[in-house]
C-alpha positions as CSV (number, residue, x, y, z in Angstrom):
1,M,-10.0,-7.9,38.3
2,T,-9.2,-9.1,34.8
3,D,-7.8,-6.8,32.2
4,G,-11.1,-6.9,30.3
5,L,-13.1,-5.8,33.4
6,K,-10.6,-3.1,34.1
7,V,-11.2,-1.7,30.6
8,I,-15.0,-1.8,31.2
9,S,-14.5,-0.1,34.6
10,T,-12.5,2.6,33.0
11,A,-15.0,2.9,30.2
12,F,-17.9,3.2,32.6
13,A,-16.1,6.0,34.5
14,T,-15.4,7.8,31.2
15,A,-19.0,7.4,30.1
16,R,-20.2,9.1,33.3
17,A,-17.8,12.0,32.7
18,L,-18.6,12.3,29.0
19,Q,-22.3,11.5,28.8
20,D,-22.8,13.6,25.6
21,Y,-20.4,11.5,23.6
22,G,-22.0,8.9,21.3
23,L,-25.5,10.5,21.5
24,P,-27.2,11.8,18.4
25,G,-26.3,15.4,18.0
26,G,-23.4,15.1,20.5
27,P,-19.9,16.4,19.9
28,R,-17.6,14.6,17.4
29,A,-14.3,13.3,18.5
30,T,-11.2,15.2,17.5
31,D,-7.6,14.5,18.3
32,T,-4.8,16.5,19.8
33,M,-4.3,18.2,16.4
34,R,-8.0,19.0,16.0
35,R,-8.4,16.3,13.3
36,P,-11.9,14.8,13.2
37,M,-12.5,11.1,12.7
38,Q,-14.3,10.6,9.4
39,D,-13.0,7.5,7.8
40,L,-12.9,4.0,9.2
41,R,-10.8,1.2,7.6
42,I,-11.7,-2.3,8.7
43,S,-9.5,-5.2,8.1
44,V,-11.9,-8.2,7.8
45,T,-9.2,-10.9,7.6
46,D,-5.4,-11.2,7.9
47,R,-5.2,-13.8,5.2
48,C,-4.3,-13.2,1.6
49,N,-3.9,-15.1,-1.7
50,M,-0.9,-13.1,-2.7
51,R,2.4,-12.3,-1.1
52,C,3.1,-8.8,-2.3
53,T,6.7,-7.8,-1.4
54,Y,5.6,-4.5,0.2
55,C,2.9,-5.9,2.4
56,M,3.1,-9.7,3.0
57,P,6.6,-10.8,1.7
58,R,6.8,-14.6,1.3
59,E,10.0,-14.7,3.4
60,A,8.0,-13.6,6.5
61,F,4.5,-15.0,5.5
62,D,5.4,-18.4,4.4
63,K,3.4,-21.7,4.6
64,D,4.1,-22.0,8.4
65,H,2.9,-18.5,9.2
66,A,0.2,-18.6,12.0
67,F,-2.8,-16.6,11.0
68,L,-5.5,-15.7,13.6
69,P,-7.9,-18.3,14.6
70,R,-11.5,-17.8,13.4
71,A,-12.7,-17.3,16.9
72,E,-10.5,-14.2,17.3
73,L,-11.9,-12.5,14.3
74,L,-14.7,-10.0,14.8
75,S,-18.0,-11.5,13.6
76,F,-20.1,-9.5,11.2
77,E,-22.5,-8.7,14.0
78,E,-19.6,-7.3,16.1
79,I,-18.3,-5.2,13.2
80,E,-21.7,-3.8,12.6
81,Q,-22.2,-3.0,16.3
82,L,-18.8,-1.2,16.5
83,V,-19.3,0.6,13.2
84,K,-22.5,2.1,14.6
85,L,-20.5,3.5,17.5
86,F,-17.7,4.9,15.3
87,I,-20.5,6.7,13.3
88,R,-21.5,8.3,16.6
89,S,-18.1,9.8,16.8
90,G,-18.2,11.2,13.2
91,V,-17.3,8.4,10.8
92,Q,-19.0,8.8,7.4
93,K,-17.0,6.4,5.2
94,I,-16.1,2.7,5.6
95,R,-13.4,0.9,3.7
96,L,-13.2,-2.9,3.9
97,T,-9.6,-4.2,3.6
98,G,-7.5,-7.1,4.7
99,G,-5.5,-9.2,4.0
100,E,-7.8,-9.8,1.0
101,P,-11.3,-9.0,2.1
102,L,-12.8,-11.3,-0.6
103,L,-11.5,-14.3,1.3
104,R,-13.8,-13.5,4.1
105,R,-16.8,-15.9,3.6
106,G,-20.1,-14.1,3.1
107,I,-18.6,-10.6,2.9
108,E,-21.7,-9.5,0.9
109,R,-23.7,-9.9,4.1
110,L,-21.4,-7.5,6.0
111,I,-21.7,-5.0,3.1
112,E,-25.4,-5.2,3.2
113,R,-25.5,-4.6,6.9
114,L,-23.2,-1.6,6.7
115,S,-24.7,0.0,3.6
116,N,-27.9,0.3,5.6
117,L,-26.4,2.5,8.2
118,R,-26.8,6.3,8.3
119,T,-24.4,9.0,9.3
120,Q,-25.2,11.6,12.0
121,E,-26.6,13.8,9.2
122,G,-28.9,10.9,8.1
123,K,-27.0,10.2,4.8
124,P,-26.1,6.6,3.8
125,V,-22.7,5.4,4.9
126,E,-20.3,5.0,2.0
127,V,-19.0,1.4,2.0
128,A,-15.9,0.9,-0.2
129,M,-13.4,-2.0,-0.6
130,T,-9.7,-2.5,-1.5
131,T,-9.0,-5.8,-3.1
132,N,-6.4,-7.5,-5.3
133,A,-9.2,-8.6,-7.6
134,V,-8.2,-12.3,-7.8
135,L,-11.7,-13.3,-6.8
136,L,-13.5,-10.3,-8.2
137,S,-14.8,-11.5,-11.5
138,R,-17.5,-13.7,-10.0
139,Q,-18.1,-11.5,-7.0
140,A,-18.4,-7.9,-8.6
141,Q,-22.2,-8.0,-9.1
142,P,-23.0,-9.5,-5.7
143,L,-20.9,-6.8,-4.1
144,K,-22.7,-4.1,-6.0
145,D,-26.0,-5.7,-5.3
146,A,-25.2,-5.8,-1.6
147,G,-24.6,-2.0,-1.5
148,L,-20.8,-1.6,-2.1
149,S,-20.3,2.0,-3.3
150,R,-16.9,1.8,-5.0
151,I,-13.8,-0.3,-5.2
152,N,-10.0,0.1,-5.3
153,I,-7.9,-2.6,-6.9
154,S,-4.2,-3.3,-6.5
155,L,-2.3,-3.8,-9.7
156,D,1.5,-3.2,-9.7
157,G,2.3,-4.0,-13.3
158,L,1.1,-5.3,-16.7
159,T,3.7,-7.8,-17.7
160,E,3.6,-11.3,-16.2
161,E,7.3,-11.0,-15.0
162,T,6.7,-7.7,-13.2
163,F,3.4,-8.7,-11.7
164,R,4.8,-12.0,-10.3
165,R,7.8,-10.1,-8.8
166,M,5.5,-7.6,-7.0
167,S,2.7,-9.9,-6.1
168,G,4.8,-12.9,-5.0
169,S,2.3,-15.1,-6.8
170,D,1.7,-17.0,-10.0
171,V,-1.7,-15.4,-10.6
172,P,-2.0,-14.1,-14.2
173,V,-2.4,-10.5,-14.8
174,K,-5.5,-11.3,-16.8
175,T,-7.2,-12.5,-13.7
176,V,-6.9,-8.9,-12.2
177,L,-7.9,-7.2,-15.5
178,D,-10.9,-9.5,-15.8
179,G,-11.9,-8.5,-12.2
180,I,-11.6,-4.8,-13.2
181,A,-13.8,-5.4,-16.2
182,A,-16.3,-7.2,-14.1
183,A,-16.4,-4.3,-11.7
184,Q,-17.0,-1.9,-14.5
185,R,-19.9,-4.0,-15.9
186,A,-21.4,-4.1,-12.3
187,G,-21.4,-0.3,-12.1
188,L,-18.8,-0.1,-9.2
189,A,-17.6,3.4,-10.0
190,P,-15.4,5.2,-9.8
191,I,-12.9,2.3,-10.0
192,K,-9.4,3.2,-8.8
193,V,-6.5,1.1,-9.6
194,N,-3.5,1.4,-7.1
195,M,0.1,0.9,-8.2
196,V,2.8,0.8,-5.6
197,V,6.0,1.9,-7.4
198,K,9.3,0.4,-6.2
199,R,12.6,1.5,-7.9
200,G,14.3,-1.1,-10.0
201,V,11.3,-3.5,-9.7
202,N,8.3,-2.0,-11.5
203,D,9.1,1.7,-12.1
204,H,9.6,0.8,-15.8
205,E,5.8,0.1,-16.1
206,I,4.7,3.6,-15.1
207,I,4.0,4.8,-18.7
208,P,2.6,1.4,-19.9
209,M,0.1,1.5,-16.9
210,A,-0.7,5.0,-17.7
211,G,-1.3,4.2,-21.4
212,H,-3.4,1.1,-20.6
213,F,-5.9,2.9,-18.3
214,R,-6.2,6.2,-20.3
215,N,-9.6,6.7,-21.7
216,S,-10.9,3.6,-19.8
217,G,-12.9,5.4,-17.1
218,V,-10.6,3.9,-14.4
219,V,-8.6,6.3,-12.2
220,L,-5.0,5.1,-11.9
221,R,-3.2,6.0,-8.7
222,F,0.6,5.8,-8.1
223,I,1.7,5.1,-4.5
224,E,5.1,5.8,-3.1
225,Y,6.6,2.6,-1.6
226,M,6.1,3.0,2.1
227,D,7.7,1.5,5.3
228,V,4.6,-0.2,6.5
229,G,5.1,-2.9,9.1
230,C,8.6,-4.4,9.8
231,T,8.9,-7.2,7.2
232,N,9.2,-5.5,3.8
233,G,12.8,-4.4,4.1
234,W,11.9,-0.8,3.1
235,R,14.8,1.5,2.0
236,M,14.4,5.1,1.0
237,D,16.5,4.6,-2.1
238,E,13.8,2.3,-3.4
239,V,11.1,5.0,-3.3
240,V,10.2,6.5,-6.7
241,T,8.9,9.9,-5.7
242,A,5.7,11.4,-6.7
243,R,7.6,14.2,-8.6
244,E,9.5,11.6,-10.7
245,I,6.3,9.7,-11.5
246,L,4.5,12.9,-12.6
247,E,7.5,14.1,-14.7
248,Q,7.5,10.7,-16.5
249,I,3.9,10.8,-17.2
250,N,3.8,14.5,-18.2
251,S,6.7,13.9,-20.7
252,R,4.5,11.4,-22.6
253,Y,1.0,12.5,-21.7
254,P,0.6,16.1,-20.6
255,I,-1.3,16.5,-17.4
256,W,-2.6,19.3,-15.2
257,Q,-3.5,19.3,-11.5
258,V,-7.1,19.6,-10.3
259,D,-8.7,20.3,-6.9
260,P,-9.3,17.5,-4.4
261,N,-12.7,16.0,-4.2
262,Y,-12.8,16.6,-0.4
263,I,-10.8,18.0,2.5
264,G,-8.2,15.3,3.6
265,E,-8.1,13.4,0.3
266,V,-4.8,11.6,0.3
267,A,-4.2,11.5,-3.4
268,E,-3.3,14.5,-5.5
269,R,-5.4,14.5,-8.6
270,W,-4.3,15.1,-12.2
271,H,-6.2,15.2,-15.5
272,Y,-4.7,14.4,-18.9
273,A,-4.7,17.6,-21.0
274,D,-6.4,15.8,-23.9
275,G,-9.3,14.6,-21.8
276,G,-8.1,11.1,-21.5
277,G,-9.1,10.8,-17.8
278,E,-7.6,11.1,-14.4
279,I,-4.6,9.9,-12.4
280,G,-3.5,10.3,-8.8
281,V,-0.4,10.3,-6.8
282,I,-0.2,9.3,-3.1
283,A,3.1,10.7,-1.7
284,S,3.0,9.8,1.9
285,V,6.8,9.5,2.0
286,T,7.8,12.8,0.3
287,Q,4.7,14.9,0.9
288,A,3.3,13.9,4.2
289,F,-0.4,14.7,4.7
290,C,-0.6,13.7,8.4
291,H,-2.1,17.1,9.2
292,E,-5.3,16.3,7.3
293,C,-5.5,12.6,8.2
294,T,-9.0,11.6,9.4
295,R,-8.6,7.8,9.1
296,A,-9.2,5.3,12.0
297,R,-8.4,1.6,11.6
298,L,-10.1,-1.5,13.2
299,S,-8.0,-4.6,12.9
300,T,-9.2,-8.1,12.2
301,D,-9.4,-9.0,15.9
302,G,-11.0,-5.8,17.1
303,K,-8.2,-3.4,18.0
304,F,-8.6,0.2,17.3
305,Y,-5.6,1.9,15.7
306,T,-5.1,5.6,14.9
307,C,-2.4,5.4,12.4
308,L,-1.2,3.0,9.6
309,F,2.3,3.1,11.3
310,A,1.0,2.5,14.8
311,S,2.8,0.2,17.2
312,G,-0.3,-0.4,19.5
313,G,-4.0,0.0,19.6
314,A,-7.0,0.0,22.0
315,D,-8.8,-3.4,22.4
316,L,-12.5,-3.1,21.7
317,R,-13.3,-6.8,21.1
318,G,-12.6,-7.7,24.8
319,P,-14.9,-5.2,26.4
320,L,-17.5,-5.9,23.7
321,R,-17.6,-9.6,24.4
322,L,-17.6,-9.0,28.1
323,G,-20.8,-7.0,27.9
324,A,-19.7,-3.3,27.8
325,T,-22.6,-1.1,26.9
326,D,-22.7,1.0,23.7
327,Q,-22.0,4.2,25.7
328,M,-19.0,2.6,27.3
329,L,-17.5,1.5,24.0
330,T,-18.4,4.8,22.3
331,C,-16.5,6.6,25.1
332,L,-13.5,4.3,24.7
333,I,-13.4,5.1,21.0
334,A,-13.7,8.8,21.6
335,E,-11.1,8.9,24.3
336,H,-8.6,6.9,22.3
337,W,-9.0,9.2,19.4
338,E,-8.8,12.4,21.5
339,Q,-5.4,11.2,22.7
340,R,-4.1,10.7,19.1
341,S,-1.0,12.6,18.1
342,D,0.2,10.5,15.3
343,R,2.2,12.1,12.5
344,Y,4.6,9.4,11.5
345,S,5.1,10.4,8.0
346,Q,6.0,14.0,9.0
347,L,8.6,12.5,11.5
348,R,9.7,9.6,9.3
349,H,13.4,10.6,9.1
350,A,13.8,10.6,12.9
351,A,11.6,7.5,13.2
352,T,13.8,5.5,10.8
353,E,16.9,6.5,12.7
354,M,15.3,5.1,15.8
355,P,13.4,2.1,14.4
356,R,10.3,0.9,16.4
357,E,7.9,-2.0,16.0
358,K,5.0,-1.3,13.6
359,I,1.9,-3.3,13.0
360,E,1.8,-5.2,9.7
361,M,-0.4,-3.8,7.1
362,S,-2.1,-7.1,6.4
363,Y,-3.4,-7.1,10.0
364,I,-4.3,-3.5,10.5
365,G,-5.7,-2.8,7.0
366,G,-4.1,-0.7,4.2
């Protein structure tokens, strides 16, 4: 019996034992820490037109790097089918990531398919995207027209020198800023700009970034530099902590903390005291939020991961292409989530003393 058929056989046995799973009104999947599955991040491509030092450093992802063959990528039809099954287990929000998702040809067609889906409660599924905005200027309006709800944009500095160092590319900063402006014109709101802060590289641009996006309607979020994957050479002494970031900003622009928008929101929210807008900090290194994490991840080639720092995942593409039924696949999804015990960020110190292989962020989706 092939591995794929073994998976289907196991899924069939599970489906018989868990017939309620995946049916409308059936129980939602929760993991070993009673965390529900509510958010699904889908990597639609492992390719990118930048080589950011914290994600796809050029030393590891050079011109000879072998990306996945097209035949190994999930088709839009396969993604839609799997998303429907994730929704049966409780997913309410979808985020398209990569790599760079705008490199996936016809991405608007996928957005249109997903935006027409409904949650268990009958509400439209929220479809968002994270992009580097290199191609966004000409695609913002088509994305909005297709049903994209909102967008996050990566921007790690405003000066050309800093931006080149962080992005590993010669793309001008203006290209990204033009993409942000196009997203605003298209009505993709709220727009969030994500800045990964690395000590000695771009931390001097914290205040300029804050000043640039104040009073713009854009929410700027600062992200602690994380040890994702195994190629970015992460060191703790390169992490600029959320506390340091907030202290810098408060010394120039007084801020006060506000409540999260929803349970499990990863970013702490802060408002400028003078009404100049909102910033956020994502402190997954110094203030782990594993206990509230509700995010599942679907890789470019159809593997289901339960953590950004995972070392392995459950293959869904194989059973799907071998003809597994929706009920079988739904039960595989529920069973894999129910076994989840991930809390890497809470255990990071011990984990970094005993390093293990982790999936690269460009493959699993950020």
